[in-house]
C-alpha positions as CSV (number, residue, x, y, z in Angstrom):
1,I,10.8,5.8,-3.4
2,L,11.8,2.5,-5.1
3,L,8.7,0.6,-6.3
4,C,8.4,-2.5,-8.4
5,R,5.5,-3.7,-10.5
6,R,4.8,-7.3,-9.7
7,A,5.4,-10.0,-12.3
8,I,4.0,-12.7,-9.9
9,E,0.8,-13.4,-8.1
10,P,-0.8,-12.2,-6.0
11,Q,-1.6,-8.8,-7.5
12,I,0.4,-9.2,-10.8
13,G,0.9,-5.9,-12.6
14,L,0.4,-3.7,-9.5
15,W,3.1,-1.7,-7.7
16,T,4.6,-2.6,-4.4
17,L,7.6,-1.9,-2.2
18,P,10.3,-4.7,-2.6
19,A,9.4,-7.3,0.0
20,G,9.3,-11.0,0.7
21,F,9.6,-13.8,3.1
22,M,12.5,-14.4,5.5
23,E,14.5,-17.6,5.5
24,L,15.6,-19.5,8.6
25,G,18.9,-18.4,9.9
26,V,18.9,-15.0,8.2
27,S,18.6,-11.6,9.9
28,T,15.7,-9.2,9.1
29,E,18.2,-6.8,7.6
30,A,19.8,-9.4,5.4
31,A,16.4,-10.6,4.3
32,A,15.3,-7.1,3.4
33,Q,18.4,-6.5,1.4
34,R,18.1,-9.9,-0.4
35,E,14.4,-9.4,-1.2
36,T,15.1,-5.9,-2.5
37,F,17.8,-7.3,-4.8
38,E,15.7,-10.2,-5.9
39,E,12.9,-7.9,-7.0
40,T,14.8,-4.9,-8.2
41,N,18.4,-5.8,-8.8
42,A,19.2,-2.9,-6.4
43,E,21.7,-3.0,-3.6
44,V,20.7,-1.0,-0.6
45,D,22.1,0.2,2.7
46,L,19.5,0.1,5.4
47,H,19.3,3.0,7.8
48,T,16.5,2.2,10.3
49,L,13.5,0.0,10.9
50,Y,10.6,2.1,9.8
51,A,7.4,0.0,10.4
52,V,6.2,-3.2,11.9
53,F,2.7,-4.1,10.8
54,S,0.8,-7.3,11.9
55,L,-1.6,-8.8,9.4
56,P,-3.2,-11.6,11.6
57,H,-5.8,-12.5,9.0
58,I,-3.0,-13.8,6.7
59,S,-0.6,-14.7,9.5
60,Q,2.1,-12.3,8.4
61,I,4.2,-9.6,9.9
62,Y,5.7,-6.8,7.8
63,M,9.0,-5.2,8.9
64,I,9.8,-2.3,6.6
65,F,13.2,-0.5,6.6
66,R,14.2,2.9,5.4
67,G,17.4,2.7,3.3
68,Q,19.3,4.2,0.5
69,L,20.3,2.9,-2.9
70,R,24.0,2.2,-3.3
71,S,23.7,3.2,-7.0
72,L,21.1,3.8,-9.6
73,D,21.8,0.4,-11.1
74,F,18.5,-1.3,-10.7
75,G,15.8,-2.9,-13.0
76,P,13.3,-5.6,-13.4
77,T,13.8,-9.2,-12.5
78,T,11.8,-12.4,-12.9
79,E,9.7,-11.1,-10.0
80,S,9.0,-7.7,-11.4
81,L,7.8,-6.2,-14.7
82,E,9.1,-2.7,-14.0
83,V,11.2,-1.0,-11.4
84,R,11.1,2.8,-10.9
85,L,11.9,5.6,-8.5
86,F,8.9,7.7,-7.6
87,E,8.7,11.2,-6.0
88,P,6.1,11.1,-3.3
89,A,3.8,13.2,-5.3
90,H,3.8,10.7,-8.2
91,I,3.2,7.4,-6.3
92,P,0.7,5.4,-8.3
93,W,-1.8,5.2,-5.4
94,E,-4.6,3.6,-7.4
95,Q,-2.3,0.8,-8.6
96,L,-0.7,-0.3,-5.3
97,A,-0.9,-4.0,-4.7
98,F,-1.6,-4.2,-1.0
99,P,-3.2,-2.2,1.7
100,V,-0.1,-2.4,3.9
101,V,2.0,-0.8,1.1
102,H,-0.6,2.0,0.9
103,E,-0.5,2.5,4.6
104,T,3.3,2.5,4.7
105,L,3.7,5.0,1.9
106,T,1.0,7.3,3.4
107,R,2.9,7.3,6.7
108,Y,6.2,7.8,5.0
109,Q,4.9,10.8,3.0
110,R,3.5,12.4,6.2
111,D,6.8,11.8,8.1
112,R,8.8,13.2,5.2
113,E,6.7,16.4,5.2
114,H,7.3,16.8,8.9
115,G,11.0,16.0,8.6
116,T,11.0,13.2,11.3
117,F,10.7,9.5,10.9
118,A,9.1,7.6,13.8
119,L,8.8,3.8,14.1
120,H,5.3,2.9,13.2
121,V,3.6,-0.2,14.7
122,G,0.1,-1.4,14.1
123,T,-2.3,-4.2,13.1
124,L,-4.0,-4.2,9.7
125,K,-7.5,-5.7,9.9
126,K,-8.9,-7.8,7.1
127,S,-10.8,-4.8,5.8
128,G,-7.5,-3.1,4.9
129,R,-7.7,-0.6,7.7
130,F,-5.7,-0.1,10.9
């Protein structure tokens, strides 16, 4: 699992999945690939949409894709202090930047153990719980 340690606020110094905001006129897939590159210098091929999480308390929607690195050529950018691949057993759970990242990785780990990947949809409440 490719994670990056944030070099920008909010949550500077904590780990997250590569993510960011969409621009007008850009597809969700292209935005995901661009944000991944901007934060990790990694080029990815997207496989499927994995999760759609609403965060109404901050007026955001997270669309998270599963994908594969095109190569192991990745590294920090101006937006990241460090970029690393983690085995699920070694995810830095206590150093994750956002509740939605924790929820996504928890669900991914469970799906991986079962060998099936469903589309996850939910609403994250202000408390950080679904």
